[in-house]
Steps between C-alpha positions, in 0.01 A plus 500: 500500500845591625473836322160568644627425855749784465211741446422438867740451795607155373697320774432776756123466485487307834660767709476879557855532643791694352747251363790698655389629841196269543273787602135473426420870525440718190480422132731258321691581182666301222770634263457428129873534431657302784551122487221298662142568597526557878297770674648765731377779713554863405806551722678189374411589140654846535810363668545232234475757222741760633737390228228428242275809512365457144315169553126470473315363804138394545276503811266221584160656576336180610374408153761600243834674459519873420815692401643761736810724494782430739493869565156464652637236739757749632801414284740794455796491262803681644781595262869480588426307821482127577162335445278567800708795626360851488684827435482712816463817289231386259208725411169347588292712262681411178476220243217288647387421144823456308430305182736227383463308178618141528482192283185381683300827492480857632554537875419781743755487781582702811853615411732667753808684373806518719564843652784415732874512444563149616453182300656652186276800501771712345708464183873456500549874450288582807184613318171359619339233285196622316186297445593399144828354621333317785249342264771392257697342780194285576473403133201727444502721192328836572252649252638848545818661635313739729292383795406162345171343598527201267767248404547171317709213620807408306345154467192639329704707261727208417201277452338747259832546314524127427135454413489802271798386301412129489123514528442833328290633785473880492529704822129585505396136478740405773355771722150379430613153603621642836164670548321175425728313745409755766125509441385251235133586540551868477274582792772639728712808482843468345732804497551634147872489420507435128679822401754445776556141389569603139756752615673249728514238225663743258754618752575142602567395142745783450678439833537130428656570163741744662582250771539194281721671245736637761398867477446521879858385553625784281635813663349703217144622510234357266520815283874442444464144378584445131236401248409129500678434830203314651451269201582130538743415220495184296789281637534301177541791261856617431598787730858581407711549814245321721440148366709497186800659340400403147401821321385303198223322702163572339229683688145394411220758546130493407272801440122505502197714590195394702175692452313335786698700759322834429428764757185705527491874562376582849537776758854391589789670321877461492523776761239364739599133446870484421691176467731414788734276297500691167813404310661302786386159385332379179328815375659809343531843658155632421603865481775433247284264296207741488730777374636266231148390402379863465801582282435204275133581470569863416760415232345187352124550517476661156721244331352205319529171673773268364341283231505133577700272273361192665158363586205738522453375855616759756438446870536869573225592259268229627558619857315818411185297465494459874426870514708766678221707649548589866833315510814648650707231323401232252754236608858426595808429288766282662841345440589157639776247513420289198631165626407521867200732505631758752370855499789735422596795720340822368331280239133598492305821428139590443356564158310822470148531374491507116873448473595397144871549553548190704833434330652790695384358828671171426813695394499689829460177703772314308757775562383526864549129556837481323646753746524212747709278271842522341456675170724270296279195553334361183123527523211285374161678516170322449201716415179394326538797262880492484499505120341847508636648825865419422502667154543862619627433853837660427339814357260538793767460765732738316233773520463495882572855620797547728287654779353160589679274745497205260668693217863395575390141560307506170812620314710225666242240409498607132878504478599189696201268545274537197758368248512172698123473561287228345122554473261204499125437521368263773423159362131500566448846354710422191210331317323841468788648298580486131715225363811716476468587872457139588839433346694808605370535858466130588659385823541149366713635215706733723836362611594514868154529656437135595137410545393845611138557399485878570163471676626602846290815491174303469589293806597810699173674411319195641640593843347853501187461284287371789525837676411700190143565616610647833792697351262661257321680785806601696666839511815543292747458785323210657479318164874546442592378852270197460669423169841524667394258766363247253820519290716454811302197618508351149878539483547355847293192411704459178822539700399224742393258225765571236721206601220248456394672177842483338556143611177390335585694186844340487359146528246571227757667272736204532233243419345696211837614373620145461194423291534807282872436443430143402234616255737757348791258478290235321348764278846628399626148426197433277552828312872422461413162351299677230739784439804578713554822304153624584559438870829694491334781310213518750741502796718774352197709419340484845833555680574805286160642578530440877853647500459811285141504378623498145273425213133405523358370822498123438176466694325792328598432139308174491205579719405842359150487345566803280721303260414187307693285254342538157721246326194287417287800386609455142677223314782714360638629831834366627597402856730801522213746475412641839171545680274793419238717656196669352699824464788322327267324251338830411837665460619231263180516299532879472862470381399242241217713372727801487752308293223374261361851458834677461476770239121514507280730695331371810131439423252746626340412822815358656485504871151360518397399843573835655194640672338815371459795728162657533442855610124521507481638848369331810259222416250403771282256311645144534332388177667779309840403628444136411390601146812712458711207614334266251551756222872514579526121487325489161745756367797302628364179344457677168859641513630157581336347190663769284843440650474122452404558141809727444761308702386134471278467195521118513358505854233745387411266212449214745228698678154409381378764249200581712735592793757700304293811554387588845124558508350686788170367621281539800491124554881472498757603767846626403680290763352183341655576162773248413837654417592202278849431623654191345376294796143613426509358148399145404799266435444505122494878486800525730710304257446765233671779690874564540664272763676785683163646603417172672842494652471854643162433662619160632793668675276772644236251612758272669666789681155633600398158627810490723443857620132435577592188696757700697237766571261233621766365741566850637132568558456162670787582735341841566169332583661263745674790675184707510310214658771444759529874578126532538488200730789612724461877516151622420210507742160669484240532227644822342853361454385165376260657252778708349725196495236296321484772229875463452464119486225533240729723291776250511263216412390693196866537402549124544202426277617751237856356497353145460277610213789673321715186547231279344454738205874517432535121536206432268644734236845341527345151472321609179834621354743219583280215615556254777860435607762499773399847615170369642698338785587847628180684400212269586128565486405721796211367712331681787655262754845585367476861615620429851768695683801393695386520859714398792446132430569562134833664576606201704376262232701689231814456707426134552435457130839649428667235714289232334607615152860431590414159643292404197778587257750295703260212511434517126874487424532191709193342343302476825189677624523756776232331702366836622188685405407860547205728465500676158485872490305676229690479170523878477775488769712257302694543178647267234769662294738273302872519509791308345695181569182339636514739798209744521526853626258399773741233610784748509290726720418208734872430523567859598223476763628166631850644533358805681307287746794282580727802555243683713473199731875478533519874572223465760707249695802732489293802604342315790839381635632855482187637668533251789859612557397865494221435756746357752743789447218753530375347824851511647528866405157576647593320826819705537304812431250423778782432749649837418165673549491389862769752588415766239333725756665627818229490777519515881175313566601143584163359398515673162856386446403139561201537267716638219749218537231235517 
């Protein structure tokens, strides 16, 4: 009821008098913006709003309120004079419909410019104030520099700036909100100022960045500012000479690419829509970068892409599934502060349509960013494809031609920084990599990095991804300036909250670090009780590796799925014999056969298994091709029988007589023919052949089982990453359909690897029977073929801690009292060692030691970062005080503004 009363005159319904002058003549008006609900006459309303000309008022027509403009009531806004005063030289025929955009709508006002020389009508140098200057002095931002007819209030521009960065509202939506606030029903006439609003917003963003980063205090022009001058630096990172004198302090950087931030081709070009802030803040100098990109494309386009030595998953290749048609750029590559998530100066650039040489873009950005740091600082770089990108980084940077501006910086980087650079893979992305990468590029196993997770880029992208849809339709310059503004706002928010962030991290690191150190200490005491020598050996091995990287990686040697211990494959092997692979087993078998056949000619048909080459011309009939394929398989089966008879007559004799000769029949398929390996024979027949044949196949089958299981793990990791990439980056039916095809291909590879594993395991079981090896190679069920998703990665880490606790509890004769969710057995191993200590236990000790040390390092790093923040803020404060007197000006008002 109280709300409905306000739709009428409320408390003033019993009188028709003006609340101020008590007159009863004329209409009464109520302001929607002013406090209270009193009604006033037209004259009192105009007088009260001389200082508030952008309020909305409503007239009571006897039944309801209707909105009117203050201009229609006679309100005139006079610039450079006191409210209510009029300029004696004003022009009556100008600016009756000046349009002002404010936070509450779009207003048409009667604006009078000052034309006299009094009241500040002239500048300090004696020149007359133009209209643009008069508007700015009244906190109105003009839409154009020549005869402006529209302006936006500073309040409206500030309001939009906050809401677009925090609420992700684009300029067009904000303008539509102003139109709706002016005329919600859409039945009136609202001046169209959308184009002018977009231009004012863009200019305001750039001016605010220049103002807030001190460029307007600088005596130099904007064109003379150095690259990256407008970027907000991370106060916690080591800046030698600013917040630290320690040249050995590590700098943590993170690289990544985001393919959501694409830009569509439109009528705008770099010439018609240039960037105002190009190279001055977080982006690179576009002209220099474009020249470098053209050179790279011209020299590298015909070269084969670097073959991957890691997982088949490649984010750059999958990004092409989004399609590059009608796109000016397919995404953005950026470099960030790895520990504090700051965008780096000159640290992002756009990826070009169809660009396969993305490594060179990252190289360019890395050198561009490192110009702003002392070159002797050690560097830790996190990149989700670091294992591939880092391999030929030295070679790529060494080939940068001298004509490019980054060439001398690239040479300095190669000579002075690269030797001290450590490359790592972010923790969440690590599960998609091969086992060797998970050991060599693991942050947990890297000394000196604390609890850094390397995922700063993903959090930084979250700050700009909401504007991806609007940036896609912008011109090239507008998109770059919008990106600069978003990066600047992100860094400012990080700067304001970094103290609270580091304090929370320190409290967490201290609490968790105490727990991890207790676990490691108890674990070490339990190992020492079993074998003090083993503990000393483990300690010496891991310290040598961390100090000089000598010998095998202690984390990789145990976890690698390409090697398996075959000590239980045959009874006659000793503990000193090393692990073997499929290739090594075949090599040993070939050497043994060669020694047995020394002095005799190799039997005819040696080399069976090589495919025959047909030259029958182009075959179009599919049935004919299938028949030719079957004929080749029949011939290979026949040759194999002949070779078995010549090389292993005892094995040939164990083959049933009816199968010793291959008979071709229409009701039989060549791929269904049994090869009659020792594992294919019945147990009685197998005992009649020479033992070394069983031994050879057993070694091959065991190595193949391990390899097939490793392949299965790799494909499961790939499937998890494909699913995650599809969910986070792909939209639309076309892209999702192509991604589904890739997922189906990977699923087929998973099924094939599982089938191969089961066949190899079944054959090995037939050869050696049940035994200890079944603990490592269990029966594969459909539910076992599950990947390590994000939850699985965390569970794997928790299980590692639990393994240490369980061993400690078992040595004390007590239960751990804790339970955990079991991962699929394919992600666990069980390899025996000596002295009652398994190799798995040794690996868990290494991991427990790494976790305890990383927590200790995190505390040390956080304390150092807090000290650096205080020193950086003191340096920044002194710098701002110096800026107040950097420019010599005669205008007293400007001088006060610069010092303020």
